[in-house]
N, C-alpha and C positions, 0 to 999 in steps of 0.2 A: 735861374732859382739855386735858391741860395742848398751847399748841404746841409743834410738834415744835424747835421755833430756838429756843424756851425749853427745852426740857429738857435742847439735844446741849450748848449756851448752859453749862448751869447745872450740870450731866454733866461736860464740861470744864472747872470750876473747879470741883471736886470732885478730882477725877482729879489737876488739878494740884499745888492746896493735900496732896496726901498726901502726893505728890508726892519737892513740895519738903520735906517733913517730915522724911519714913522713905527717901530717897531711890528709886532701881532698882539692881537686879544686872542687869550693863554685857552680860554675859556671857552671862542668859538672859532677860530682857526681852524685848522685842516689839518692833516697830517704830512699832506703835498706841503702849505707852506710853511708851517715850524717848523718841518725835516731843513730849511736855511737864514735860523734864524741861528746865531753866531752859540758853537760850543755844542750843540746838535748835532744828532746824526737822522735819520730816517726809522733805527731801529730804538734811541729815547723822543725822540717828537713821537713815533706808534704809542712808549708806553709814556706818556706825559696822556695824547687821548684819551688808553685804556684807561689810565689814572682816574679822571674828569667822570667816564663812562661809570665808573665805581661808585664815586663817590661823590658826583654829584658838581660844580664847580669851583673851581680852584681860588681861594677865595687870599690870601695875598701871598705872595715871589715868594719865603721859606716855605711854604708848606712843598712846594716842586724840589723842596730836599724830601720829603716821602713817596717817593714818585720811582719807585724800583728799576737797577740800572743807569740812573742819573749821580754820576760822584758828581762830588764836588765841583774840583772842578768845572767841570761843564756845568754845575747849578751860579756858577762865579765867571761865564762865560758869557752863560744866557739870558742872567736874572734882570741885568739892565735893557734887556730888547721887545722881551713878556711885557703884558700890558694887563691890568687887575681892573674893568670900571664896576664903580659905586661900587651897594654895598648889597653883597652875598648869603642867600640863608643858611647858607650851613657852618657859621664860624662856628666855632666851640675856643674853652677858655685854650688851645693848644695859639687858635690861630684867627688873627681878628683883622676883616681891611683896614688896608694905612692906603686915604689918599696920595705918598707920593706913590701908588707901585699902579699907577695907573700914566706917571711917568715917567720919563727918560733915565733919572735919580740913579747912578745904583746903590744895591742895600746897605753896599758899605759906605755910603754918602750920608744914611739920613739922620746919626746924630751931628750929625754936622748939618742939616738941611736943617732940627728937628732943635737946635737949638735955641 
């Protein structure tokens, strides 16, 4: 038998490693998975899911800046680990889908990649 605290710590570590390596689809993942993204916690992960519920699918990474309680620092930390796949129907003039949002490329590097 493995003590429950050791099991939980080990599982959490493995999930965090997988999230860091693969990333998560911000439009489909649960709060429980989203809170393992670097820069997010239970409160901010819940806020992201609530934002998604109220406003529809997130169109681009920069739209995460509209999530209540998500600081600029948290955005910088998490944005390279969230993925947004495909064209979203609720794009606006302010937020347009970007193919780079489906990759591990951090938004700070978009100008270099787009050259």
